[in-house]
Legacy VTK file of the C-alpha trace (Angstrom):
# vtk DataFile Version 3.0
C-alpha trace
ASCII
DATASET POLYDATA
POINTS 121 float
0.018 0.025 -0.075
2.709 2.515 0.924
4.609 1.740 -2.202
1.690 2.469 -4.385
0.955 5.538 -2.305
4.667 6.634 -2.817
4.431 6.275 -6.667
1.061 8.158 -6.772
2.684 11.092 -4.756
5.803 11.321 -7.070
3.595 11.119 -10.161
1.286 13.891 -8.969
4.393 16.035 -8.061
5.942 15.209 -11.542
2.725 16.151 -13.218
2.303 19.498 -11.377
5.981 20.584 -11.763
5.935 19.507 -15.317
2.723 21.644 -16.078
4.390 24.469 -14.163
7.442 24.097 -16.272
5.489 24.023 -19.495
3.552 27.138 -18.820
6.713 28.948 -17.841
8.427 27.946 -20.974
5.600 29.078 -23.169
4.923 32.414 -21.755
7.101 33.366 -18.669
5.417 36.688 -17.982
1.928 35.222 -17.806
3.424 32.419 -15.589
4.830 34.914 -13.263
1.268 36.287 -12.662
-0.305 32.835 -12.555
2.125 31.720 -9.777
1.576 35.182 -8.146
5.342 35.548 -8.067
6.717 39.247 -7.604
9.732 40.318 -9.475
11.070 42.183 -6.500
10.872 39.141 -4.320
12.851 36.872 -6.838
16.190 37.297 -4.920
14.540 35.880 -1.791
12.787 33.132 -3.862
16.104 32.111 -5.570
17.779 31.944 -1.948
14.974 29.368 -1.111
15.618 27.416 -4.230
19.405 27.195 -3.663
18.709 26.214 0.014
16.306 23.520 -1.359
19.190 22.332 -3.807
21.721 22.295 -0.916
19.329 20.122 1.191
18.704 17.773 -1.653
22.500 17.516 -2.213
23.050 16.604 1.477
20.225 14.011 1.334
21.876 12.408 -1.760
25.170 12.308 -0.045
23.650 10.619 3.058
21.789 8.110 0.962
24.919 7.260 -0.870
23.075 5.921 -3.756
24.964 6.577 -7.036
21.892 6.683 -8.998
20.334 9.427 -7.005
23.734 11.280 -7.299
23.576 10.895 -11.043
20.024 12.286 -11.090
20.786 15.069 -8.936
23.759 16.144 -11.026
21.765 15.674 -14.149
19.281 18.171 -12.728
21.894 20.609 -11.810
23.356 20.331 -15.238
20.075 21.137 -16.835
19.617 24.073 -14.335
23.060 25.641 -14.987
22.987 25.008 -18.803
19.523 26.337 -19.178
20.193 29.625 -17.239
23.495 29.916 -19.261
21.461 29.601 -22.382
18.869 32.208 -21.339
21.579 34.761 -20.608
23.827 33.818 -23.663
20.817 34.183 -25.965
20.177 37.683 -24.817
23.835 38.640 -25.249
24.312 38.846 -21.416
27.336 37.366 -19.347
26.663 33.586 -18.924
29.987 32.103 -18.196
29.241 31.221 -14.440
25.897 29.534 -15.263
27.249 27.612 -18.236
30.321 26.638 -16.270
28.127 25.469 -13.506
26.008 23.350 -15.908
29.088 21.937 -17.546
30.782 21.040 -14.171
27.482 19.307 -13.129
27.485 17.332 -16.391
30.994 16.317 -15.977
30.086 15.072 -12.483
27.038 13.275 -13.904
29.376 11.603 -16.316
31.672 10.375 -13.729
28.946 8.932 -11.552
27.381 7.392 -14.516
30.609 5.716 -15.392
30.750 4.463 -11.957
27.409 2.903 -12.004
27.961 1.365 -15.500
31.373 -0.186 -14.664
30.336 -1.121 -11.199
32.881 0.915 -9.377
30.582 2.760 -6.936
31.680 3.597 -3.380
LINES 1 122
121 0 1 2 3 4 5 6 7 8 9 10 11 12 13 14 15 16 17 18 19 20 21 22 23 24 25 26 27 28 29 30 31 32 33 34 35 36 37 38 39 40 41 42 43 44 45 46 47 48 49 50 51 52 53 54 55 56 57 58 59 60 61 62 63 64 65 66 67 68 69 70 71 72 73 74 75 76 77 78 79 80 81 82 83 84 85 86 87 88 89 90 91 92 93 94 95 96 97 98 99 100 101 102 103 104 105 106 107 108 109 110 111 112 113 114 115 116 117 118 119 120
């Protein structure tokens, strides 16, 4: 029973976040209004996002599951590369974001190699 409930919870979460991502990609300005985000509060909102990513990284470290580590690093790579692309496509400085994405992707490749070749800690 708990296993099924767990799968349902993550499916619902994936559905909601996927929907939010889709509407944000299609019309970011409208999405800001839909989410009731205030531009002047985005620095504090970003601080919360980074805190959440930090706590997730600690959780992945404690779990010591290479597959979870690979998944986390893949997400970090997408975040960094996407942010870098957004800035680059507008002619703005992007190196820090892009580098973060590339470093995360490199880490993902290392962990994936460890999983595939059975050399996990």
